[in-house]
C-alpha positions as CSV (number, residue, x, y, z in Angstrom):
1,X,84.2,-2.1,-46.2
2,X,80.4,-1.4,-46.1
3,X,79.7,-4.6,-48.1
4,X,81.7,-6.6,-45.6
5,X,79.8,-5.2,-42.6
6,X,76.4,-5.9,-44.3
7,X,77.5,-9.4,-45.0
8,X,78.6,-9.9,-41.4
9,X,75.2,-8.6,-40.1
10,X,73.3,-11.0,-42.4
11,X,75.4,-13.9,-41.3
12,X,74.9,-13.0,-37.6
13,X,71.1,-12.7,-38.1
14,X,71.0,-16.0,-39.9
15,X,73.1,-17.7,-37.2
16,X,71.0,-16.2,-34.4
17,X,67.8,-17.4,-36.2
18,X,69.1,-20.8,-36.6
19,X,70.1,-21.0,-32.9
20,X,66.7,-19.8,-31.7
21,X,64.9,-22.2,-34.0
22,X,66.9,-25.1,-32.7
23,X,66.1,-24.3,-29.1
24,X,62.4,-24.9,-29.8
25,X,63.1,-28.5,-30.7
26,X,61.7,-28.0,-34.2
27,X,63.3,-28.7,-37.5
28,X,62.4,-28.6,-41.1
29,X,62.1,-32.1,-42.7
30,X,64.1,-32.9,-45.7
31,X,62.4,-33.8,-48.9
32,X,60.9,-37.3,-48.6
33,X,61.4,-37.3,-44.8
34,X,58.4,-37.2,-42.4
35,X,58.2,-34.3,-39.9
36,X,59.3,-35.4,-36.4
37,X,56.6,-35.6,-33.6
38,X,56.8,-33.0,-30.9
39,X,57.1,-34.3,-27.3
40,X,53.9,-35.1,-25.5
41,X,51.9,-34.8,-28.7
42,X,48.6,-36.5,-28.5
43,X,48.2,-39.5,-30.8
44,X,46.0,-38.9,-33.8
45,X,42.5,-40.1,-33.7
46,X,42.0,-43.5,-35.2
47,X,40.1,-43.8,-38.4
48,X,36.3,-43.5,-38.0
49,X,36.7,-41.6,-34.6
50,X,35.6,-38.0,-34.2
51,X,35.9,-35.5,-31.4
52,X,32.8,-35.3,-29.3
53,X,31.4,-31.7,-29.0
54,X,31.3,-30.3,-25.5
55,X,27.8,-30.1,-24.0
56,X,26.1,-26.8,-24.0
57,X,25.9,-24.8,-20.8
58,X,22.4,-24.3,-19.4
59,X,21.1,-20.9,-20.3
60,X,19.4,-18.7,-17.8
61,X,16.0,-17.3,-18.9
62,X,12.8,-16.0,-17.3
63,X,10.3,-18.5,-16.0
64,X,7.4,-18.9,-18.4
65,X,4.5,-17.9,-16.1
66,X,4.4,-16.5,-12.5
67,X,1.5,-18.1,-10.7
68,X,1.7,-16.5,-7.2
69,X,3.7,-14.1,-5.0
70,X,3.7,-14.3,-1.2
71,X,5.4,-12.1,1.3
72,X,5.9,-13.3,4.9
73,X,7.4,-11.5,7.9
74,X,9.5,-13.4,10.5
75,X,8.2,-13.3,14.1
76,X,11.5,-14.0,16.0
77,X,14.6,-11.9,16.2
78,X,15.2,-9.1,13.6
79,X,12.2,-8.6,11.3
80,X,13.0,-10.2,7.9
81,X,10.6,-10.2,5.0
82,X,10.7,-13.3,2.8
83,X,9.3,-13.2,-0.7
84,X,8.2,-16.6,-2.0
85,X,7.3,-16.9,-5.7
86,X,5.9,-19.8,-7.6
87,X,5.5,-20.3,-11.3
88,X,5.4,-22.8,-14.2
89,X,8.1,-23.5,-16.7
90,X,7.5,-24.3,-20.4
91,X,9.0,-27.8,-20.1
92,X,10.7,-30.2,-17.7
93,X,14.4,-29.7,-17.0
94,X,14.5,-26.2,-15.6
95,X,16.4,-25.8,-12.3
96,X,18.3,-23.3,-10.1
97,X,15.4,-20.9,-9.9
98,X,16.1,-17.5,-8.4
99,X,14.7,-14.0,-8.0
100,X,17.0,-11.3,-9.5
101,X,16.4,-7.6,-8.3
102,X,15.7,-5.2,-11.2
103,X,15.3,-2.2,-8.8
104,X,18.3,0.0,-8.1
105,X,18.1,2.2,-5.0
106,X,14.8,3.4,-3.6
107,X,12.0,3.4,-6.2
108,X,9.6,6.4,-6.3
109,X,6.6,4.1,-6.0
110,X,8.0,1.9,-3.2
111,X,7.7,-1.3,-5.3
112,X,10.5,-3.8,-5.6
113,X,10.8,-5.3,-9.0
114,X,12.2,-8.9,-9.3
115,X,12.8,-11.1,-12.3
116,X,11.9,-14.8,-11.8
117,X,14.7,-16.7,-13.7
118,X,16.0,-20.3,-13.9
119,X,18.4,-22.4,-16.0
120,X,16.6,-23.7,-19.0
121,X,17.3,-27.0,-20.9
122,X,19.5,-26.7,-23.9
123,X,17.5,-28.9,-26.2
124,X,14.1,-28.4,-27.9
125,X,11.4,-30.2,-26.0
126,X,7.9,-31.5,-26.8
127,X,5.1,-30.0,-24.7
128,X,4.5,-31.5,-21.2
129,X,2.2,-30.8,-18.3
130,X,3.4,-27.4,-16.9
131,X,6.1,-28.2,-14.2
132,X,6.0,-26.1,-11.0
133,X,9.0,-24.1,-9.9
134,X,9.6,-21.7,-7.0
135,X,12.2,-19.4,-5.4
136,X,12.6,-17.2,-2.4
137,X,14.1,-13.7,-1.8
138,X,14.9,-12.2,1.6
139,X,14.6,-8.5,2.4
140,X,16.8,-7.1,5.2
141,X,15.3,-5.2,8.1
142,X,14.6,-1.5,7.4
143,X,14.1,-2.0,3.6
144,X,12.1,0.8,1.9
145,X,9.7,-1.4,-0.1
146,X,6.0,-1.5,0.5
147,X,5.2,-4.1,-2.2
148,X,6.7,-6.4,-4.9
149,X,6.3,-6.9,-8.7
150,X,7.6,-10.2,-10.0
151,X,8.2,-10.5,-13.8
152,X,8.2,-13.8,-15.7
153,X,8.6,-14.3,-19.4
154,X,5.0,-13.8,-20.3
155,X,3.3,-12.1,-17.3
156,X,3.9,-10.4,-14.0
157,X,2.2,-10.5,-10.6
158,X,2.0,-7.5,-8.3
159,X,1.8,-7.7,-4.5
160,X,0.8,-4.3,-3.2
161,X,1.5,-4.8,0.5
162,X,4.0,-6.7,2.6
163,X,3.0,-9.1,4.1
164,X,0.5,-10.4,1.7
165,X,-0.4,-12.8,-1.2
166,X,-1.2,-12.3,-4.8
167,X,-2.2,-14.8,-7.5
168,X,-2.2,-14.7,-11.3
169,X,-5.0,-15.8,-13.6
170,X,-4.8,-19.4,-14.9
171,X,-1.9,-19.9,-17.3
172,X,-2.2,-20.5,-21.0
173,X,-2.7,-24.0,-22.5
174,X,0.4,-26.3,-22.2
175,X,-0.3,-27.6,-25.7
176,X,0.2,-31.2,-24.7
177,X,-2.9,-32.2,-26.7
178,X,-2.4,-29.7,-29.6
179,X,-1.2,-32.1,-32.3
180,X,-4.0,-33.3,-34.5
181,X,-6.3,-30.3,-33.6
182,X,-7.5,-27.7,-36.1
183,X,-5.7,-24.4,-35.5
184,X,-7.9,-21.2,-35.4
185,X,-6.0,-18.0,-35.6
186,X,-7.1,-14.8,-33.8
187,X,-10.1,-13.2,-35.4
188,X,-11.0,-16.4,-37.4
189,X,-13.7,-18.9,-36.8
190,X,-13.5,-22.7,-36.8
191,X,-14.8,-24.7,-39.8
192,X,-18.4,-25.9,-39.3
193,X,-18.8,-29.5,-38.2
194,X,-15.9,-29.5,-35.8
195,X,-16.4,-30.1,-32.1
196,X,-14.7,-27.9,-29.4
197,X,-12.4,-30.8,-28.6
198,X,-11.1,-30.8,-32.2
199,X,-10.1,-27.1,-32.2
200,X,-7.3,-25.1,-30.6
201,X,-7.7,-21.3,-30.6
202,X,-4.6,-19.1,-30.8
203,X,-5.8,-17.0,-27.8
204,X,-5.5,-20.0,-25.5
205,X,-1.9,-20.6,-26.4
206,X,1.2,-18.9,-24.9
207,X,1.9,-15.3,-26.0
208,X,5.3,-16.2,-27.4
209,X,4.0,-18.4,-30.2
210,X,5.6,-19.1,-33.6
211,X,3.1,-20.4,-36.1
212,X,4.4,-22.0,-39.3
213,X,1.6,-22.0,-41.8
214,X,1.3,-24.1,-44.9
215,X,3.6,-23.0,-47.7
216,X,5.6,-20.8,-45.3
217,X,9.2,-21.2,-44.3
218,X,10.6,-21.4,-40.8
219,X,12.1,-18.0,-40.7
220,X,15.1,-17.5,-38.4
221,X,16.6,-20.5,-36.6
222,X,17.1,-18.7,-33.3
223,X,16.2,-20.3,-30.0
224,X,13.9,-19.3,-27.1
225,X,13.0,-21.8,-24.4
226,X,9.7,-19.9,-23.7
227,X,8.5,-19.9,-27.3
228,X,6.1,-22.5,-28.6
229,X,6.5,-23.4,-32.3
230,X,3.6,-25.1,-34.0
231,X,3.6,-26.3,-37.6
232,X,0.3,-26.4,-39.5
233,X,-0.4,-29.1,-42.0
234,X,-2.1,-28.6,-45.4
235,X,-5.5,-29.5,-43.8
236,X,-5.2,-26.7,-41.2
237,X,-4.4,-29.1,-38.3
238,X,-1.3,-28.9,-36.1
239,X,1.2,-31.6,-37.0
240,X,4.2,-30.4,-34.8
241,X,4.3,-28.7,-31.4
242,X,7.7,-28.0,-29.7
243,X,9.2,-25.6,-27.2
244,X,12.4,-24.3,-28.8
């Protein structure tokens, strides 16, 4: 009796499984028979064709260098304070600049901290003349801030009073004319016989600098749109300069 019940259960499960499988519209092909195509199945790519990778989304990053911070107060209606920030980016192609508050609540020193960010290009780029970028931030009436600190990737500018204006020192070299020049690291001196126009000092380049010296490897293949990578040739001169 028990054997009969077990057999019946196995048969029922097998029947149920067969029924469910059939409802999906699938079947197992017999030997030597091609598998049927599912409805709405996309045609296979023709020989020689390959799927195109989706383009990378722009990445948001701090702007390379903050050049100035200005705070202006409106003269009509409710008093609004407008913060205007200007800076330079490492390369062309940065957009959608904005000022992002870092301060939460009322700070003990009365200073509002803002990060100056924008969407960076996704590809490595050769150095170019430093493009200018700017953004504004509005403070509502009755805010508790007496001044503003704006942070970029490699510097910050502090404006101690609102309204007011503050400016940063000149930015580092944009390295548009680096290639072919002799690289002088910090603490070293240039070889004799070279003119000032033939030499580039490390101190004049951006702080976020990756130097690949002769006989050295690249290290990590990470990416940073505010980092300048230079490759030094066997004769001590720069052979490659790129923002990566």
